[in-house]
C-alpha positions as CSV (number, residue, x, y, z in Angstrom):
1,M,-16.1,8.0,19.4
2,S,-14.0,6.3,17.2
3,K,-14.3,2.6,16.4
4,S,-11.3,2.4,15.0
5,K,-7.9,1.5,17.2
6,L,-4.9,4.0,16.7
7,Q,-1.3,4.1,17.9
8,I,-0.1,7.9,18.0
9,G,3.5,9.0,18.3
10,N,4.9,12.6,18.4
11,L,7.8,14.6,18.8
12,S,9.0,18.4,18.8
13,D,12.7,19.4,18.6
14,V,13.9,23.0,18.6
15,G,16.6,22.2,15.9
16,R,20.1,23.0,15.4
17,K,19.7,27.1,14.7
18,R,16.8,28.3,16.9
19,T,17.3,28.9,20.5
20,A,13.6,28.4,21.3
21,N,10.9,26.1,20.2
22,E,7.6,28.1,18.5
23,D,6.2,24.9,17.5
24,Y,3.2,23.2,19.8
25,Y,1.2,20.0,19.0
26,G,-1.5,18.3,21.1
27,S,-3.2,14.9,20.7
28,F,-6.8,14.4,22.4
29,T,-9.4,11.9,22.8
30,G,-13.3,12.8,23.9
31,N,-16.6,11.8,23.1
32,Y,-15.8,13.8,20.1
33,G,-13.2,11.4,18.8
34,N,-9.5,11.6,18.5
35,L,-8.1,15.2,18.0
36,I,-4.4,15.7,16.5
37,V,-2.9,19.3,16.2
38,V,0.2,20.8,14.9
39,C,0.6,24.4,14.8
40,D,4.1,26.5,13.9
41,G,4.0,29.9,15.6
42,M,5.7,33.1,14.2
43,G,6.3,36.3,15.7
44,G,9.4,36.4,17.2
45,H,10.3,33.9,20.1
46,K,8.0,35.0,22.7
47,G,5.1,35.8,20.1
48,G,5.6,32.5,17.8
49,A,5.3,29.9,21.2
50,T,2.6,31.8,22.2
51,A,0.4,32.1,19.3
52,S,0.9,28.1,18.7
53,R,0.1,27.5,22.1
54,I,-3.0,29.3,21.7
55,A,-4.1,27.8,18.9
56,V,-4.0,24.2,20.0
57,E,-5.6,25.0,23.3
58,S,-8.4,27.0,21.8
59,I,-9.2,24.1,19.0
60,K,-9.2,21.0,22.0
61,Q,-11.4,23.5,24.0
62,H,-13.9,24.1,21.3
63,F,-14.4,20.1,20.9
64,E,-14.5,19.5,24.4
65,Q,-17.7,21.7,24.7
66,L,-19.7,20.0,22.0
67,S,-22.3,17.4,22.0
68,D,-22.2,14.3,20.7
69,N,-23.9,14.9,17.8
70,F,-22.6,17.7,15.6
71,D,-21.3,18.5,12.0
72,P,-17.2,17.7,12.0
73,K,-16.7,20.2,9.1
74,A,-18.5,22.9,10.3
75,E,-17.1,22.6,13.9
76,L,-13.0,22.2,12.6
77,K,-14.0,25.3,10.7
78,T,-15.5,27.3,13.7
79,A,-12.3,25.8,15.9
80,L,-10.0,27.3,13.7
81,E,-12.1,30.8,13.7
82,K,-11.9,30.6,17.5
83,A,-8.1,29.9,17.7
84,N,-7.9,33.1,15.2
85,N,-9.9,35.1,17.4
86,N,-8.1,34.0,20.7
87,I,-4.7,34.9,19.1
88,I,-5.8,38.4,17.9
89,Q,-7.0,39.3,21.2
90,K,-4.0,38.2,23.0
91,A,-1.8,39.9,20.7
92,S,-3.9,43.4,21.1
93,E,-3.0,43.1,24.9
94,S,0.9,43.4,24.3
95,E,3.1,45.4,21.9
96,E,5.9,42.2,22.2
97,L,3.2,39.7,20.8
98,K,1.3,42.2,18.0
99,E,2.5,40.4,14.7
100,M,2.5,37.0,16.2
101,G,0.6,34.2,14.4
102,S,0.5,30.6,13.4
103,T,-0.1,27.8,11.0
104,A,-2.4,24.9,12.0
105,V,-3.2,21.4,10.8
106,V,-5.6,19.7,12.7
107,L,-7.0,15.6,11.9
108,L,-10.1,14.7,13.5
109,I,-11.1,10.8,13.6
110,R,-14.5,10.3,14.3
111,E,-16.7,7.4,13.5
112,D,-14.2,5.6,10.9
113,N,-13.8,9.0,9.2
114,A,-10.9,11.0,8.9
115,Y,-11.7,15.0,8.7
116,Y,-9.2,17.6,8.2
117,A,-8.2,21.1,7.8
118,H,-5.0,23.3,7.7
119,V,-4.1,27.2,7.5
120,G,-0.5,27.9,6.6
121,D,2.5,25.6,5.1
122,S,2.4,22.6,7.8
123,R,1.3,19.5,6.6
124,I,-0.9,16.3,6.4
125,Y,0.2,13.1,4.7
126,L,-1.4,10.3,4.6
127,I,0.1,6.6,3.4
128,R,-2.3,3.8,2.2
129,E,-1.3,0.8,0.1
130,N,2.6,1.7,0.2
131,K,1.6,5.1,-1.4
132,I,1.8,8.4,0.0
133,Y,-0.4,11.4,-0.3
134,Q,0.1,15.1,0.1
135,L,-3.5,15.5,1.6
136,T,-3.1,19.8,2.2
137,K,-2.0,22.1,-0.1
138,D,0.5,24.9,1.5
139,H,-0.4,28.5,1.7
140,S,2.6,30.2,0.7
141,L,3.9,32.3,-2.1
142,V,6.1,29.6,-3.5
143,Q,2.7,27.5,-3.6
144,Q,1.3,30.4,-5.7
145,L,4.1,30.6,-8.3
146,V,3.9,26.5,-8.7
147,D,-0.1,26.9,-9.1
148,S,0.7,29.8,-11.6
149,G,3.1,27.7,-13.8
150,I,6.0,30.2,-13.0
151,I,8.3,27.3,-11.1
152,D,8.2,23.8,-10.9
153,E,8.1,21.7,-7.8
154,E,11.7,21.0,-8.0
155,A,12.5,24.7,-8.0
156,A,10.3,25.3,-5.1
157,K,12.1,23.0,-2.9
158,S,15.4,25.5,-2.8
159,H,13.3,29.0,-3.6
160,P,14.8,31.4,-1.3
161,Q,11.0,32.7,-0.3
162,K,9.7,29.1,0.4
163,N,9.4,30.3,4.0
164,V,6.6,33.0,3.2
165,I,3.2,31.9,3.8
166,S,0.0,33.5,2.4
167,R,-2.3,32.7,5.5
168,S,-2.2,31.9,9.2
169,L,-4.1,32.2,12.1
170,G,-3.2,35.8,13.7
171,A,-3.8,39.7,13.3
172,D,-2.8,39.6,9.3
173,G,-6.3,38.9,8.4
174,K,-5.5,36.2,6.0
175,N,-6.8,33.3,8.0
176,Q,-9.4,31.6,5.7
177,P,-9.2,27.6,6.4
178,D,-9.3,25.0,4.1
179,I,-11.9,22.4,5.4
180,A,-11.3,19.0,3.3
181,E,-14.3,16.4,2.5
182,P,-14.0,13.5,5.1
183,L,-12.0,10.4,4.2
184,T,-12.9,6.9,5.2
185,I,-9.8,5.1,7.4
186,F,-9.1,1.9,7.1
187,K,-6.1,-0.3,9.0
188,G,-3.2,0.3,8.0
189,D,-3.9,3.8,7.0
190,I,-0.7,6.1,8.6
191,F,-1.3,10.0,9.0
192,I,1.5,12.2,9.2
193,L,1.0,15.8,10.6
194,C,4.3,17.9,10.7
195,T,5.7,21.6,10.0
196,D,7.9,22.7,7.9
197,G,10.8,21.9,9.6
198,L,10.3,18.5,8.7
199,S,8.7,18.6,5.6
200,G,11.5,21.1,4.3
201,Y,14.2,18.2,4.9
202,L,12.4,14.9,3.9
203,S,10.9,13.6,0.5
204,N,7.9,12.0,0.2
205,E,9.6,8.8,-0.3
206,E,12.1,8.8,3.2
207,L,8.5,9.6,5.0
208,L,6.9,6.9,3.2
209,E,9.7,4.2,4.2
210,I,10.1,5.3,7.6
211,A,6.7,5.5,8.9
212,S,5.6,2.2,7.2
213,K,8.9,0.5,8.8
214,N,8.6,1.6,12.1
215,E,6.0,2.3,15.2
216,P,5.1,5.6,15.3
217,Q,7.2,7.1,17.8
218,T,10.1,5.2,16.6
219,A,9.8,6.9,13.1
220,C,8.9,10.2,14.6
221,A,12.4,10.1,16.6
222,K,14.1,8.9,13.5
223,M,12.3,11.6,10.9
224,V,13.5,14.4,13.6
225,E,17.3,13.0,13.4
226,L,17.2,13.2,9.9
227,A,16.0,16.7,9.4
228,N,18.8,17.7,12.3
229,D,21.4,16.0,10.4
230,R,20.6,17.6,7.3
231,G,20.8,21.4,8.8
232,G,17.7,21.6,11.5
233,K,17.5,25.4,10.6
234,D,14.0,25.4,11.8
235,N,11.8,23.9,14.9
236,I,10.6,20.6,14.1
237,T,7.4,19.0,14.7
238,V,5.6,15.5,13.9
239,Q,2.7,13.8,14.8
240,I,2.4,10.1,13.4
241,V,-1.0,8.3,13.4
242,K,-1.3,4.7,12.8
243,V,-4.8,2.7,12.3
244,I,-4.1,-0.8,13.6
245,K,-7.8,-1.7,14.2
246,G,-10.8,-0.9,11.7
247,K,-12.2,-1.3,8.5
248,R,-10.1,-3.4,5.8
249,L,-9.8,-1.6,2.5
250,P,-12.2,-2.8,0.2
251,F,-10.6,-5.6,-2.8
252,K,-10.1,-3.6,-6.1
253,I,-10.3,-6.3,-9.0
254,S,-8.5,-3.8,-11.3
255,D,-5.4,-3.5,-9.0
256,K,-5.6,-7.4,-8.7
257,F,-6.0,-8.2,-12.2
258,N,-3.5,-6.1,-13.1
259,K,-0.7,-7.6,-10.6
260,L,-2.1,-10.9,-12.2
261,K,-2.0,-10.1,-15.9
262,I,0.9,-11.4,-17.3
263,P,0.6,-14.5,-15.1
264,L,-2.9,-15.2,-16.2
265,I,-1.6,-14.5,-20.0
266,L,1.3,-17.0,-19.6
267,S,-1.3,-19.6,-17.8
268,S,-3.7,-19.2,-20.6
269,I,-1.3,-20.1,-23.3
270,L,0.3,-23.1,-21.4
271,I,-3.2,-24.7,-21.0
272,V,-3.9,-24.1,-25.2
273,V,-0.6,-25.8,-26.1
274,F,-1.2,-28.3,-23.4
275,T,-4.8,-29.0,-24.7
276,L,-3.6,-29.2,-28.4
277,F,-0.9,-31.3,-27.8
278,M,-3.4,-33.7,-26.1
279,I,-5.8,-33.6,-28.5
280,L,-3.2,-34.5,-31.4
281,D,-1.8,-36.8,-29.3
282,V,-5.1,-38.9,-28.8
283,G,-5.8,-38.3,-32.4
284,N,-2.9,-40.5,-33.7
285,K,-3.4,-43.3,-30.6
286,I,-7.0,-43.7,-32.1
287,K,-5.6,-44.1,-35.7
288,F,-3.4,-46.3,-34.5
289,I,-5.8,-48.6,-32.8
290,F,-8.3,-47.9,-35.6
291,P,-6.8,-47.0,-38.7
292,I,-9.7,-45.7,-41.1
293,N,-9.0,-46.6,-44.4
294,K,-12.1,-47.1,-47.0
295,A,-10.2,-49.3,-49.6
296,D,-8.3,-51.3,-46.8
297,S,-11.8,-52.0,-45.2
298,T,-13.3,-53.1,-48.7
299,K,-11.0,-55.2,-49.2
300,K,-11.0,-57.3,-45.8
301,F,-14.5,-57.8,-46.3
302,E,-14.0,-59.1,-49.6
303,N,-11.4,-61.6,-48.7
304,K,-13.7,-62.6,-45.7
305,D,-16.3,-63.3,-48.4
306,K,-14.1,-65.5,-50.5
307,S,-13.0,-67.1,-47.6
308,T,-16.5,-68.4,-46.6
309,I,-17.0,-69.6,-50.0
310,K,-13.6,-71.3,-50.1
311,N,-14.7,-73.2,-46.7
312,L,-18.3,-73.8,-48.2
313,D,-16.4,-75.5,-51.2
314,T,-14.2,-77.7,-49.3
315,L,-17.1,-78.6,-47.2
316,N,-19.0,-79.3,-50.0
317,N,-16.9,-81.3,-52.0
318,N,-16.0,-83.4,-49.2
319,K,-19.8,-84.1,-48.8
320,I,-19.7,-85.4,-52.1
321,Q,-16.6,-87.3,-51.9
322,N,-18.9,-88.8,-48.6
323,D,-21.4,-89.2,-50.5
324,T,-19.8,-91.2,-53.2
325,L,-18.3,-93.4,-50.5
326,S,-21.7,-94.2,-49.4
327,I,-22.8,-94.7,-52.9
328,K,-20.1,-97.9,-53.2
329,T,-21.2,-98.9,-49.9
330,F,-24.9,-98.6,-50.5
331,N,-24.7,-100.4,-54.1
332,K,-22.9,-103.2,-52.2
333,D,-25.9,-103.3,-49.8
334,S,-28.5,-102.8,-52.3
335,V,-27.1,-105.8,-54.5
336,I,-27.3,-107.9,-51.1
337,N,-30.7,-106.5,-50.2
338,N,-31.4,-106.8,-54.0
339,K,-32.6,-103.0,-53.9
340,P,-30.0,-101.2,-56.5
341,K,-32.2,-99.1,-58.3
342,D,-33.9,-97.3,-55.7
343,S,-30.8,-96.3,-53.7
344,I,-29.3,-94.9,-56.5
345,E,-31.9,-92.7,-57.2
346,I,-32.1,-90.9,-53.6
347,I,-28.3,-90.3,-53.9
348,K,-28.3,-88.8,-57.1
349,K,-31.2,-86.4,-55.8
350,T,-29.3,-85.6,-52.9
351,N,-26.3,-84.9,-54.9
352,K,-27.9,-82.5,-57.3
353,N,-29.4,-80.7,-54.2
354,N,-25.9,-80.1,-53.0
355,L,-24.5,-78.9,-56.2
356,K,-27.6,-76.5,-56.2
357,N,-26.6,-74.9,-53.3
358,K,-23.0,-74.4,-54.3
359,K,-23.8,-72.4,-56.9
360,E,-26.3,-70.0,-55.1
361,L,-23.5,-69.4,-52.8
362,K,-21.2,-68.7,-55.7
């Protein structure tokens, strides 16, 4: 059983030119998962409608008979083989049905994986991260011409034999289906299954826009309406499957980096410029506060030394003057005390020591 939650829309329309709808589709759920099928019948009104219905019913019945454990790729192949055999068997029962056949595209979603297969020119597209991918390659004459390099994709769109298919389910024997490798599905994925009555009128870009901007059922209606407005020469059938709950797509560093590359480069340049500006600005402030000049520094220290010496000279001169005054006072006292000689000798020694200190400082 699928762990993902799906939203499915579908619509089939006869178109503007046909009188009968030979397309058929089915959407089924069971222990096998979710099974979505679109078929485009051919071989006359009755034959085409019968072939496409048999194909869808045969594929459904095969998956309903499976046990819980099976190989999805192998069972897709078996289911299409059974559909082919049942169409051939039915065609053999009536002359009216003997040339009937059908295209088929089958999508099986199981355990968060998508398995798909196809025969003919009906298609499956995948929309992921706002990009559209054609998962199937048409089994048609025009596609063979493109693959051979005879015409290009643009010329193929208007080629007169673009509706001629090279493989189908039915009596012509060219019924080998293509079975693809499984895809992991993610929340937001959108699958489009359609017949050439739709893909022949809408470009990939239009499919992308309509499916991305609308709910599946609304998108189906808008696509069918647009195909009819542009001619509607064929039957038109489409199913859209949107994954609304499931795994989130892993983060891609390379993609995010490419988106952020220019802003990152600009930011880096701004950071470098700002850093250089700050370094230069701080450097200028440091020079202003603490100017580094060797000559000025030496001169300041020399001036400081001279100032110190000058202050000491002044101090000594004042000392000498005070000492001289003391001599006069002392001499007077000495005369009174009758001790002039001893006092004069002491003062002379003091002055001598002061002069010596002065010379040492200089």
